[in-house]
Every structure is written in structure tokens, then in C-alpha cells.
PAZAPA-4460 file (N, C-alpha, C; in steps of 0.05 Angstrom, whole numbers, plus 32768, in hexadecimal, padded with zeros to 4 digits):
% residues 278
    n_x    n_y    n_z   ca_x   ca_y   ca_z    c_x    c_y    c_z   seq   type   mol
   799F   8FA1   7A22   7995   8F99   7A45   7976   8F9B   7A43     1      X     A
   7967   8F8A   7A56   7955   8F82   7A5F   7950   8F83   7A78     2      X     A
   793A   8F94   7A85   793F   8F8C   7AA4   7925   8F82   7AA9     3      X     A
   791A   8F67   7AA9   78FE   8F61   7AB4   78F8   8F58   7ACD     4      X     A
   78E2   8F63   7ADA   78DB   8F55   7AF2   78D2   8F38   7AF1     5      X     A
   78DA   8F27   7AFF   78CF   8F08   7AF0   78D0   8EFB   7B0A     6      X     A
   78C5   8EE0   7B06   78C3   8ECD   7B1C   78DD   8EBE   7B1B     7      X     A
   78EC   8EB9   7B36   7902   8EAB   7B36   78FB   8E8E   7B42     8      X     A
   7908   8E7B   7B36   78FE   8E5E   7B3E   791B   8E55   7B42     9      X     A
   791E   8E41   7B56   7935   8E32   7B5F   7936   8E14   7B59    10      X     A
   793C   8E06   7B4E   793F   8DE4   7B4D   7949   8DDA   7B63    11      X     A
   7936   8DCA   7B79   7945   8DC2   7B92   7934   8DA8   7B9A    12      X     A
   794A   8D90   7B89   793A   8D71   7B8F   791E   8D6B   7B82    13      X     A
   7919   8D7D   7B6C   7902   8D7A   7B5C   78EB   8D8F   7B5B    14      X     A
   78E9   8DA2   7B74   78E6   8DB9   7B76   78ED   8DCB   7B77    15      X     A
   78DD   8DDD   7B69   78DE   8DF5   7B5E   78D6   8E08   7B73    16      X     A
   78E6   8E1A   7B7F   78E0   8E30   7B95   78E6   8E4D   7B89    17      X     A
   78D2   8E56   7B8D   78CD   8E6F   7B80   78D1   8E8B   7B93    18      X     A
   78DF   8EA0   7B8A   78DC   8EBC   7B92   78E3   8ECB   7B7C    19      X     A
   78D5   8EE4   7B7F   78D0   8F00   7B6F   78F8   8F0F   7B6B    20      X     A
   78F8   8F0F   7B4E   7910   8F25   7B4E   791B   8F2E   7B3A    21      X     A
   7921   8F47   7B37   7929   8F51   7B21   7943   8F52   7B14    22      X     A
   7945   8F43   7AFC   7961   8F35   7AF3   7965   8F47   7ACE    23      X     A
   797F   8F4D   7AD4   7988   8F59   7AB7   798D   8F44   7AA5    24      X     A
   798A   8F43   7A8C   798D   8F2C   7A7A   7996   8F3B   7A61    25      X     A
   79AD   8F32   7A5D   79C2   8F3A   7A4B   79C5   8F25   7A2B    26      X     A
   79BF   8F31   7A11   79C2   8F26   7A04   79D1   8F24   79EB    27      X     A
   79E6   8F35   79F3   79F7   8F38   79DE   7A15   8F2C   79E2    28      X     A
   7A23   8F1D   79D4   7A3D   8F16   79D9   7A4F   8F2D   79E3    29      X     A
   7A4F   8F48   79D5   7A5B   8F5F   79E3   7A62   8F65   79FF    30      X     A
   7A45   8F5D   7A0C   7A3A   8F5D   7A29   7A4D   8F44   7A37    31      X     A
   7A56   8F2D   7A2C   7A62   8F1D   7A3B   7A4F   8F06   7A3F    32      X     A
   7A3A   8EFF   7A2F   7A2A   8EE9   7A2C   7A34   8ED0   7A2D    33      X     A
   7A36   8EBB   7A36   7A3C   8E9D   7A33   7A2A   8E8D   7A23    34      X     A
   7A31   8E7D   7A14   7A25   8E72   79FC   7A1E   8E51   7A0E    35      X     A
   7A0C   8E48   7A15   7A07   8E2C   7A17   7A0D   8E1B   7A0B    36      X     A
   7A18   8E18   79F5   7A2B   8DFF   79ED   7A49   8E07   79F5    37      X     A
   7A54   8E1C   79FE   7A6C   8E22   7A0A   7A67   8E12   7A25    38      X     A
   7A4E   8E1B   7A30   7A4C   8E0D   7A47   7A52   8DE7   7A4A    39      X     A
   7A49   8DE2   7A32   7A3D   8DC5   7A31   7A4E   8DC3   7A16    40      X     A
   7A67   8DC0   7A12   7A75   8DBB   79FC   7A71   8D98   79ED    41      X     A
   7A75   8D88   7A06   7A70   8D67   79FA   7A55   8D66   79EF    42      X     A
   7A43   8D6A   7A05   7A29   8D68   79FC   7A23   8D74   79E3    43      X     A
   7A29   8D88   79D9   7A26   8D9D   79C7   7A27   8D8D   79B2    44      X     A
   7A4A   8D7C   79AB   7A59   8D76   7998   7A46   8D57   7993    45      X     A
   7A38   8D47   79AA   7A2A   8D31   79A9   7A0F   8D39   799A    46      X     A
   7A0A   8D4D   799F   79EC   8D58   798C   79F2   8D5C   796E    47      X     A
   7A04   8D6F   7971   7A0E   8D70   7952   7A19   8D57   793C    48      X     A
   7A1F   8D47   794D   7A2B   8D33   793D   7A11   8D1C   7937    49      X     A
   79F9   8D21   794F   79E6   8D13   793F   79D9   8D1C   792F    50      X     A
   79D2   8D32   792E   79C8   8D46   7916   79D7   8D40   78FB    51      X     A
   79ED   8D3F   78FE   7A01   8D3E   78E2   7A01   8D1F   78DC    52      X     A
   79FF   8D0D   78F0   79F9   8CEC   78E3   79E3   8CEB   78DA    53      X     A
   79C5   8CF0   78D8   79B1   8CEC   78D3   79B2   8D06   78B9    54      X     A
   79BE   8D1B   78B6   79B7   8D2D   78A2   799F   8D42   78A8    55      X     A
   79A0   8D46   78C3   7982   8D54   78C2   7990   8D76   78BF    56      X     A
   7989   8D7D   78AC   7990   8D96   78A5   7977   8DA6   789F    57      X     A
   7980   8DC8   789E   7966   8DD8   7892   7952   8DDE   78AE    58      X     A
   793D   8DD3   78AD   7927   8DE1   78C2   792C   8DD8   78D8    59      X     A
   7939   8DC2   78E6   7941   8DB9   7905   7961   8DB3   7902    60      X     A
   796E   8DC2   78F5   798F   8DC1   78F9   799C   8DBE   7914    61      X     A
   79B5   8DB9   791B   79BC   8DBD   7936   79C2   8DD5   793E    62      X     A
   79C6   8DE7   7929   79C8   8E08   792A   79AA   8E0B   7937    63      X     A
   7996   8E00   792D   7981   8E0A   793A   7984   8E02   795D    64      X     A
   7989   8DEC   795D   798E   8DE3   797D   79A2   8DEF   798E    65      X     A
   79AE   8DFD   797C   79BF   8E0C   7993   79B6   8E2D   7998    66      X     A
   79A5   8E37   7983   7994   8E4D   7985   797E   8E51   799D    67      X     A
   7970   8E34   799A   795A   8E2D   79A8   7966   8E2B   79CC    68      X     A
   797E   8E22   79CE   7989   8E1E   79E3   7996   8E36   79F2    69      X     A
   79A1   8E47   79E0   79A5   8E5A   79EB   7992   8E73   79F2    70      X     A
   797E   8E76   79E4   796B   8E89   79EF   7958   8E7B   7A09    71      X     A
   7956   8E61   7A04   794B   8E4B   7A1A   795C   8E57   7A37    72      X     A
   7976   8E56   7A35   7986   8E62   7A48   7986   8E78   7A51    73      X     A
   7985   8E90   7A40   7981   8EA5   7A49   7961   8EAC   7A55    74      X     A
   7951   8E9F   7A48   793C   8EA1   7A57   793F   8E98   7A76    75      X     A
   7940   8E80   7A7F   7942   8E77   7A98   7954   8E87   7AA5    76      X     A
   796D   8E93   7A9B   7976   8EA7   7AAA   7966   8EBD   7AB6    77      X     A
   7953   8EC6   7AA5   7949   8EDF   7AAC   792E   8ED7   7ABA    78      X     A
   7921   8EBF   7AB9   790B   8EB7   7AC4   7909   8EAB   7ADC    79      X     A
   7928   8E9A   7AE0   7928   8E88   7AF2   7945   8E8B   7AFF    80      X     A
   7951   8E72   7AFF   7971   8E7A   7B07   7986   8E6B   7AF8    81      X     A
   799D   8E6A   7AFE   79AF   8E62   7AE9   79AE   8E3D   7AE8    82      X     A
   79A7   8E36   7AFB   79A9   8E14   7AFD   798D   8E11   7AE4    83      X     A
   797A   8E1B   7AEC   795F   8E15   7ADD   7963   8E20   7AC2    84      X     A
   7975   8E32   7ABE   797E   8E42   7AA2   798D   8E2E   7A94    85      X     A
   799E   8E24   7AA4   79AF   8E0A   7A98   79A4   8DEE   7A8A    86      X     A
   7992   8DED   7A9E   797A   8DD4   7A90   796F   8DD7   7A78    87      X     A
   796E   8DF2   7A75   7957   8DFD   7A5D   7964   8DFD   7A44    88      X     A
   7977   8E06   7A4A   798D   8E0A   7A39   7994   8DEF   7A2B    89      X     A
   799F   8DDD   7A3A   79A5   8DC2   7A36   798E   8DB3   7A2D    90      X     A
   7978   8DBB   7A3A   795B   8DAE   7A27   7959   8DB4   7A05    91      X     A
   7968   8DD0   7A04   7960   8DDF   79F1   7973   8DD4   79D4    92      X     A
   7989   8DCD   79E3   799C   8DC3   79CF   7994   8DA4   79C9    93      X     A
   798A   8D95   79D4   797A   8D7A   79D6   795F   8D77   79C9    94      X     A
   794E   8D93   79C2   7938   8D90   79BB   792F   8D89   79A3    95      X     A
   7946   8D81   798B   794A   8D77   7970   793A   8D57   7975    96      X     A
   793E   8D4B   798F   7948   8D31   798B   7933   8D1E   797A    97      X     A
   7919   8D2A   797A   7903   8D18   7972   7907   8D17   7954    98      X     A
   7912   8D34   794C   791D   8D3D   792A   792C   8D28   7923    99      X     A
   794A   8D21   7936   795A   8D11   792C   794F   8CEF   7925   100      X     A
   7944   8CE9   793D   7937   8CCF   793A   791F   8CCF   792B   101      X     A
   7909   8CDD   7921   78FA   8CE3   7906   790C   8CDF   78ED   102      X     A
   7927   8CF0   78E4   7935   8CE7   78D3   7942   8CD1   78CF   103      X     A
   794D   8CBE   78E9   795A   8CAB   78E7   7945   8C9D   78DD   104      X     A
   792A   8C99   78EC   7917   8C81   78E5   7906   8C86   78CE   105      X     A
   790D   8C9B   78C0   78FB   8CA5   78AE   78E0   8CA4   78AC   106      X     A
   78D5   8CAE   78CA   78B6   8CAC   78CF   78AB   8CC6   78CD   107      X     A
   7895   8CC3   78D4   787E   8CD9   78D9   7889   8CE7   78EE   108      X     A
   7883   8D01   78F9   7886   8D11   7906   7875   8D05   7924   109      X     A
   785C   8CFB   7923   7852   8CEE   793B   785A   8CCF   7933   110      X     A
   7862   8CC6   792E   786F   8CAD   7935   788D   8CA6   7938   111      X     A
   7897   8CBC   7941   78B0   8CBB   7953   78AE   8CAD   7970   112      X     A
   78BA   8C9D   7973   78B9   8C8A   7991   78BF   8C9C   79A9   113      X     A
   78AE   8CA7   79B7   78B6   8CAE   79CC   78D2   8CA9   79DA   114      X     A
   78D3   8C8D   79DC   78EB   8C81   79F0   7902   8C84   79DF   115      X     A
   78FF   8C85   79C2   791B   8C8A   79BA   7920   8CA5   79BF   116      X     A
   7911   8CB7   79BC   791B   8CD2   79BF   7923   8CD6   79DA   117      X     A
   7910   8CCF   79F2   791D   8CCE   7A09   7940   8CC0   7A0C   118      X     A
   7943   8CA9   7A03   7958   8C9F   7A02   7974   8CAD   79F9   119      X     A
   796A   8CBA   79DA   7982   8CC8   79CF   7987   8CDF   79E6   120      X     A
   7973   8CEC   79EC   797A   8D08   79FC   798C   8D02   7A16   121      X     A
   7987   8CEB   7A22   7997   8CDC   7A35   79B4   8CD5   7A2C   122      X     A
   79B8   8CCC   7A17   79D0   8CC0   7A10   79E0   8CDF   7A06   123      X     A
   79D5   8CF3   7A04   79E8   8D0C   79F7   79E6   8D16   7A14   124      X     A
   79DC   8D14   7A29   79DC   8D24   7A47   79F5   8D16   7A4E   125      X     A
   79F8   8CF8   7A48   7A0C   8CE7   7A52   7A2D   8CEB   7A4D   126      X     A
   7A2A   8CFC   7A38   7A45   8D06   7A2D   7A50   8D1F   7A36   127      X     A
   7A44   8D2A   7A46   7A54   8D45   7A4C   7A5B   8D3D   7A6C   128      X     A
   7A79   8D4B   7A70   7A8D   8D43   7A7B   7A94   8D5F   7A8D   129      X     A
   7A84   8D71   7A8D   7A87   8D8A   7A98   7A82   8D84   7ABB   130      X     A
   7A99   8D86   7ACF   7A95   8D86   7AE5   7A75   8D90   7AF2   131      X     A
   7A64   8D82   7B00   7A49   8D85   7B07   7A48   8DA4   7B12   132      X     A
   7A36   8DB6   7B13   7A35   8DC9   7B1F   7A1E   8DC9   7B33   133      X     A
   7A15   8DAF   7B38   79FA   8DA6   7B48   7A07   8D93   7B61   134      X     A
   7A1C   8D94   7B6A   7A28   8D8A   7B8D   7A2F   8D68   7B85   135      X     A
   7A2B   8D5A   7B6A   7A2B   8D46   7B5D   7A4A   8D40   7B5D   136      X     A
   7A5B   8D29   7B61   7A72   8D24   7B5D   7A78   8D2D   7B3C   137      X     A
   7A91   8D32   7B35   7A96   8D3F   7B1D   7A95   8D27   7B04   138      X     A
   7A7C   8D15   7B03   7A7B   8D05   7AEE   7A6C   8D0E   7AD5   139      X     A
   7A69   8D09   7AC2   7A4D   8D14   7AAF   7A40   8D28   7AB9   140      X     A
   7A38   8D40   7AB4   7A23   8D50   7AC3   7A0D   8D4D   7AC8   141      X     A
   7A03   8D3F   7AAE   79E2   8D2B   7AAE   79EA   8D13   7AA5   142      X     A
   79FF   8D09   7AB4   7A02   8CE8   7AB1   79F2   8CDB   7AC4   143      X     A
   79E0   8CDD   7AC7   79D1   8CD0   7AE3   79B1   8CDB   7ADB   144      X     A
   799F   8CC9   7AE8   7987   8CC9   7AE5   7979   8CDA   7B04   145      X     A
   797C   8CED   7B02   7974   8CFD   7B18   7963   8D14   7B09   146      X     A
   7958   8D26   7B24   793D   8D3C   7B0D   7947   8D46   7AFF   147      X     A
   7961   8D4B   7AFA   7967   8D62   7ADD   7961   8D51   7ACC   148      X     A
   796C   8D3A   7ACA   7967   8D28   7AB0   7948   8D2C   7AA7   149      X     A
   7939   8D26   7ABA   791E   8D19   7AB9   7918   8D35   7AB0   150      X     A
   791D   8D5A   7ABA   790E   8D6F   7AAF   7918   8D74   7A8F   151      X     A
   7931   8D6F   7A88   793A   8D6F   7A72   792E   8D5F   7A5E   152      X     A
   792E   8D4E   7A60   791D   8D38   7A57   78FF   8D3B   7A51   153      X     A
   78F2   8D3D   7A63   78D6   8D4B   7A68   78D3   8D60   7A53   154      X     A
   78E1   8D75   7A54   78E0   8D88   7A48   78E6   8D84   7A25   155      X     A
   78F8   8D73   7A1D   78FC   8D71   79FF   78E0   8D63   79F6   156      X     A
   78DC   8D51   7A0C   78C0   8D43   7A01   78A8   8D50   79F9   157      X     A
   78AB   8D5E   7A14   788A   8D78   7A0D   7891   8D96   79FE   158      X     A
   78A5   8D96   79F1   78AB   8DB1   79ED   7898   8DC1   79D4   159      X     A
   788F   8DAA   79C2   7874   8DAE   79B2   785B   8DB0   79B1   160      X     A
   7858   8DB1   79CC   783A   8DAB   79D8   782A   8DC5   79DD   161      X     A
   7816   8DC3   79E9   780D   8DE0   79E9   7811   8DEA   7A0B   162      X     A
   7811   8DFC   7A13   781A   8E09   7A2B   7801   8DFD   7A3C   163      X     A
   7809   8DFA   7A58   77FF   8DED   7A70   7806   8DF8   7A86   164      X     A
   77F7   8DF9   7AA2   77F8   8DFF   7AB2   780E   8DF4   7AC1   165      X     A
   7816   8DDB   7ABB   781F   8DC4   7AC7   783D   8DBF   7ABB   166      X     A
   7841   8DD9   7AAB   7864   8DD7   7A9A   7873   8DEA   7AAF   167      X     A
   788B   8DD9   7AAD   789E   8DE5   7AC5   78AF   8DF6   7AB9   168      X     A
   78BA   8DFF   7AC7   78D5   8E1C   7AB5   78E2   8E11   7AA3   169      X     A
   78EB   8DF7   7AA8   7901   8DED   7A8D   78EE   8DED   7A74   170      X     A
   78D1   8DE3   7A75   78CC   8DDB   7A5B   78BF   8DFD   7A56   171      X     A
   78BB   8E04   7A67   78AB   8E2A   7A5E   78C4   8E36   7A4C   172      X     A
   78D8   8E39   7A56   78F4   8E42   7A4E   78F9   8E2E   7A34   173      X     A
   78FD   8E1F   7A36   78FD   8E0C   7A18   78EB   8E15   79FF   174      X     A
   78CE   8E19   7A07   78B9   8E1A   79F7   78B2   8E34   79EA   175      X     A
   78BC   8E48   7A00   78BF   8E65   79F7   78D8   8E67   79E3   176      X     A
   78EE   8E59   79E5   790B   8E5B   79D6   7900   8E52   79BD   177      X     A
   78F5   8E3D   79B8   78F0   8E2F   79A0   78DB   8E42   7991   178      X     A
   78CB   8E4E   79A3   78B5   8E5E   7992   78C0   8E74   7988   179      X     A
   78D3   8E81   799B   78E8   8EA4   798F   78EF   8E95   797B   180      X     A
   7903   8E7E   7973   7914   8E78   7964   7906   8E75   794A   181      X     A
   78E7   8E67   794B   78E0   8E68   7937   78CC   8E7E   7932   182      X     A
   78D4   8E99   792E   78CB   8EAE   7931   78E3   8EBB   7923   183      X     A
   78F1   8EB1   791E   7910   8EBF   7912   790A   8EC4   78F7   184      X     A
   791A   8ED9   78E6   7917   8EDB   78CD   791A   8EBE   78B6   185      X     A
   792C   8EB3   78BF   792F   8E94   78B1   7910   8E8F   78AC   186      X     A
   7901   8E8A   78BE   78EE   8E76   78BA   78DF   8E7A   789E   187      X     A
   78E3   8E99   7894   78D6   8E9B   787C   78DE   8E83   7868   188      X     A
   78F4   8E86   7866   7907   8E6B   7858   78FE   8E57   7858   189      X     A
   7904   8E48   7875   78FF   8E2F   787E   78DC   8E28   787E   190      X     A
   78C7   8E32   787E   78B4   8E2E   7871   78AB   8E29   7856   191      X     A
   78BB   8E3A   7848   78BA   8E2D   782B   78C8   8E1C   7829   192      X     A
   78E3   8E17   7830   78EE   8DFE   782E   78DD   8DE5   7835   193      X     A
   78D7   8DE7   7850   78BF   8DD2   785D   78A4   8DCA   784B   194      X     A
   789D   8DE5   783D   7883   8DDB   782C   7887   8DE6   7818   195      X     A
   789A   8DD9   7808   78A1   8DDE   77EB   7886   8DD9   77D9   196      X     A
   7877   8DCB   77E2   7866   8DBD   77C7   784B   8DCE   77C9   197      X     A
   7849   8DDA   77E2   7831   8DF2   77E8   7835   8E0A   77D9   198      X     A
   781D   8E11   77CE   7818   8E31   77C7   782E   8E46   77D9   199      X     A
   783C   8E5D   77D3   7843   8E73   77E5   7832   8E7C   77F2   200      X     A
   7819   8E83   77E0   7809   8E9E   77EE   77E8   8E8F   77E4   201      X     A
   77D5   8E93   77F5   77B7   8E8D   77F0   77B1   8EA8   77E8   202      X     A
   77A9   8EAF   77C7   77A0   8EC7   77C1   7780   8ECA   77C9   203      X     A
   7777   8EB5   77C8   7758   8EB8   77CE   7751   8EC2   77F4   204      X     A
   7760   8EB4   77FD   7758   8EBB   781D   7770   8EC2   7825   205      X     A
   7787   8EC8   781C   77A3   8ED3   782C   77A9   8EC2   7844   206      X     A
   779E   8ECA   785A   77A7   8EB7   7874   778C   8EAF   787D   207      X     A
   7774   8EB4   786F   775E   8EA6   787E   7753   8E8E   7874   208      X     A
   7762   8E80   7869   7759   8E67   785D   7748   8E5D   7878   209      X     A
   7733   8E56   7871   7726   8E49   7890   7725   8E2D   7891   210      X     A
   7739   8E1B   787C   773D   8E02   7878   7758   8DFC   7883   211      X     A
   776C   8E11   7882   778C   8E12   7889   7786   8E12   78A9   212      X     A
   779D   8DF8   78B1   77A7   8DF6   78CA   77C3   8DF8   78D2   213      X     A
   77CA   8DF4   78E7   77E3   8DFA   78F1   77F3   8DDF   78E0   214      X     A
   77E8   8DC8   78E5   77F2   8DB4   78DA   77F6   8DAE   78BD   215      X     A
   77E0   8DBB   78B4   77D7   8DBA   7892   77CE   8DDD   7885   216      X     A
   77EB   8DED   788A   77E5   8E03   7880   77DB   8E0F   786A   217      X     A
   77E0   8DFF   7854   77CF   8DFB   7836   77E5   8E15   782A   218      X     A
   77EF   8E2C   782F   7804   8E3C   7829   781D   8E3D   7837   219      X     A
   7833   8E4C   782C   784D   8E4E   7839   7842   8E62   7849   220      X     A
   783E   8E76   7840   7832   8E90   7851   7822   8E8B   786D   221      X     A
   780F   8E7A   7864   77FD   8E75   787E   7809   8E68   7892   222      X     A
   7820   8E55   788A   7832   8E42   78A4   7841   8E5A   78AC   223      X     A
   784E   8E6B   789E   7859   8E85   78AC   784D   8E93   78C2   224      X     A
   7832   8E9B   78B5   7825   8EA8   78CE   7817   8E9E   78E3   225      X     A
   7817   8E81   78E0   780E   8E72   78F5   7822   8E79   7911   226      X     A
   783A   8E7B   790A   7851   8E86   7920   784D   8E9F   7934   227      X     A
   7838   8EA9   792A   7828   8EC3   793C   781D   8EBD   794F   228      X     A
   7816   8E9B   7949   7807   8E93   7964   781A   8E96   797E   229      X     A
   782E   8E91   797C   783F   8E93   7996   7841   8EB0   79AC   230      X     A
   7837   8EC1   799A   7833   8EE3   799C   7817   8EE3   79A9   231      X     A
   7807   8ED6   79A3   77E9   8ED5   79A6   77E0   8EC5   79C0   232      X     A
   77DA   8EDD   79D4   77D3   8ED4   79EE   77BE   8EBD   79F4   233      X     A
   77AB   8EC2   79DA   7797   8EAF   79D9   7795   8E92   79CF   234      X     A
   77B1   8E8F   79C1   77B1   8E76   79B1   77B9   8E5C   79C3   235      X     A
   77C1   8E5E   79DD   77C3   8E3D   79E9   77DE   8E3D   79E2   236      X     A
   77F6   8E4F   79D2   7810   8E3E   79CA   7826   8E5A   79D1   237      X     A
   7815   8E6D   79DE   7828   8E86   79DC   783B   8E86   79F1   238      X     A
   7850   8E95   79E8   7864   8E9D   79F7   785F   8EA8   7A13   239      X     A
   786E   8E9A   7A2B   7865   8EA5   7A46   7877   8EB6   7A56   240      X     A
   788E   8EB1   7A4F   789F   8EBE   7A5E   78A9   8EDC   7A57   241      X     A
   78B3   8EED   7A69   78B6   8F0E   7A6D   78C1   8F10   7A52   242      X     A
   78DE   8F06   7A51   78F1   8F07   7A43   78F0   8EF6   7A20   243      X     A
   78DA   8EE7   7A26   78D8   8ED4   7A0F   78C3   8EE9   79FE   244      X     A
   78AF   8EFD   7A13   789F   8F0F   79FC   78AC   8F22   79F6   245      X     A
   78C0   8F2D   7A00   78D3   8F4B   79F3   78DE   8F41   79E0   246      X     A
   78EC   8F22   79DD   78F7   8F18   79C6   78DF   8F15   79AE   247      X     A
   78C6   8F09   79AF   78B8   8F02   79A3   78AB   8F14   7997   248      X     A
   78A6   8F2E   79A0   7898   8F44   799B   78AC   8F4E   7986   249      X     A
   78CD   8F56   7982   78DA   8F5A   796F   78D4   8F4F   7958   250      X     A
   78D7   8F33   795C   78CF   8F1C   7946   78B7   8F26   7936   251      X     A
   789E   8F22   7946   7883   8F1F   793D   787F   8F37   792A   252      X     A
   7887   8F52   7934   788B   8F68   791C   7894   8F65   7907   253      X     A
   78A9   8F58   7902   78B4   8F55   78E4   78A0   8F41   78D6   254      X     A
   7894   8F2F   78E5   7883   8F16   78DC   786C   8F23   78CA   255      X     A
   785E   8F3C   78DE   7842   8F4D   78D6   784F   8F5C   78BE   256      X     A
   7863   8F67   78C5   7866   8F7B   78AA   786B   8F72   7890   257      X     A
   787C   8F5B   7894   787F   8F45   7872   7862   8F42   7870   258      X     A
   784E   8F36   787F   7831   8F2E   7874   7821   8F41   7871   259      X     A
   7820   8F5A   7889   780D   8F70   787E   781F   8F80   7861   260      X     A
   7833   8F80   785D   7845   8F88   7847   7837   8F7E   782E   261      X     A
   783B   8F60   7838   782A   8F56   7819   7814   8F50   780F   262      X     A
   7802   8F59   7828   77DA   8F5A   7823   77E2   8F78   7811   263      X     A
   77ED   8F89   781E   77E9   8FA8   780F   77F3   8FA7   77F4   264      X     A
   780A   8F93   77EF   7812   8F8F   77D5   7804   8F86   77BD   265      X     A
   77F1   8F6D   77CF   77DC   8F5E   77BC   77C9   8F72   77B2   266      X     A
   77BB   8F85   77CE   77AC   8F94   77CA   77B3   8FAB   77B1   267      X     A
   77CD   8FBB   77B1   77D5   8FC8   7797   77D4   8FB5   7778   268      X     A
   77DB   8FA0   7786   77D9   8F8E   7760   77BC   8F82   7761   269      X     A
   77A7   8F90   776F   778F   8F87   7761   7787   8F66   7765   270      X     A
   7797   8F59   777A   7791   8F43   777C   777E   8F38   779C   271      X     A
   777F   8F4F   77AD   776F   8F4D   77C2   7760   8F65   77BB   272      X     A
   7742   8F62   77BE   7731   8F47   77C2   773C   8F3C   77A7   273      X     A
   7736   8F1D   77AF   773F   8F10   779A   772C   8F0F   777D   274      X     A
   7735   8F14   7765   7724   8F1E   7751   771E   8F07   7740   275      X     A
   7722   8EEF   7741   7726   8ED7   7730   7709   8EC7   7736   276      X     A
   76F8   8ECB   774A   76DE   8EBC   7750   76F2   8EA5   775F   277      X     A
   76DF   8E88   775E   76EE   8E70   7766   76FA   8E65   7752   278      X     A
***
């Protein structure tokens, strides 16, 4: 359990009202944690089905969506309030929508139509039949085009962008959650799977290839190391919430242990500094 002093926001007619509060956040099942997919079972079933129908496995599967949704919900509880936390958690469950559309259409990541992604998210939201917690009649809880739907769709569409001072609490929770899950230990295998045609290690530059970029990392290990941008306050894509920073720090320590350990091993083996010329 961690206790963090946070800013608490309440979603009220499209406006977030703020106050300061200390919240205790619990992250283990033993302590009675509720799972976001148990709160919205019909929605989660629809999300699961869509992933299975297009064969979206590996890098962004339906379990990834559940993991991000749960962390987004926990961050929302810690940083804001229960309603905003639910919106963030639901956005997390839905955040692979663009990947589902990409797989279905067989197009590049940047070629996914925004309107198709928005339409898919809204179709998922329409499936949820849990009685509304927000004072509406007991219809599908997000089955109307109100501010809650807008907040969820906007978060899904914007979650892979750079940080902005205009980001909503729902979007911030989702962005942090996605970055945290992308610091999990399985990223090492996921990166190798995703970049199967790249060299694993750049023996000459190690992690300092001047031509490498986030979109074109040139080696598997450089792609992995780019995830440490999530904990770099100067990167423009760093994790911003208090709970998010705590969770990310634990994960980043493992990444650094592996990359620093490999560098030490290559030095012991005479490969660093690179001994073979150009």
C-alpha cells in the first residue's frame, strides 16, 4: 500500500473540480482490489471478441488492454475520484481500438482512420449494460453521447501522443498506465518479436547510435531502452502522476539492470570499446 498526497478532481458536466486529498491506493488482490474488467464485463467481452476476430495477438493483445485498463483505474483512484477512475479504466480497456482497426484493414499505424477508431470505441461502450453510476436511467452505462463518452474517445485517440498541459485527467491516467505496462518485463520479448528483422545489439554504438530514433531504433536493445523515456522528466513523454511514477520507477530499475549488465558483460568480453573498426 502506498499513501500519496494528490490532487483530486471531480467530473461535473464536462468540468473537473479540484481539491487536495490524501488517498491510500491498494494494488493487490489480497487487499480486496476490484478489477476493471469485472466492473464492466459486457464491455470487456466485446473488446476481447474484437481482438480475437482480427487475430490481434502478441504486442497489443486483449490482455494488454486489460492490464492498461487496471493500472489506469488505479491511477485514477489515487489521483482523482472514482468516476474519473472508471472513465480512465474503461479508456484503458478500449485503447487498442486503433490496433484492431489497423489489423483489420492491413494498413500502417499512421494510416488508421480516426473516425473508424472512434466508431469502434463507441460500439464497445454501447454494449455495457451495468446500471449507470452517474445519475442516468439504467440504460447502457456509456450508451449515449455525453461528456463521459467524449472523454473516453478523446483519451483513446490521444493516448500515444506527447504530454500536453491541456491533457484531461482521463487522458493522463491512460497515458501513464500504457507507459507503465510498456515498462513491464515482457517488453524484452515483445520488442524482439516486433523487431525480429533487426540486430539485437549495436556492438559499435551500444545505445548511442546517432541515427537511431524511437520510430526506427535500428536494434532491439535500443527499442527497449527508449522505454526509459517514460521516466525521463525532460523527454516530453514522461509519466506524470504520483502513483504512476512509483510504479514506473520499480520497472525502470529492472530495465537499467539489464542494459547496464549487458554493457558490463560486453566490456568483459572485449567488445566494448568496439575493436573491429568500421
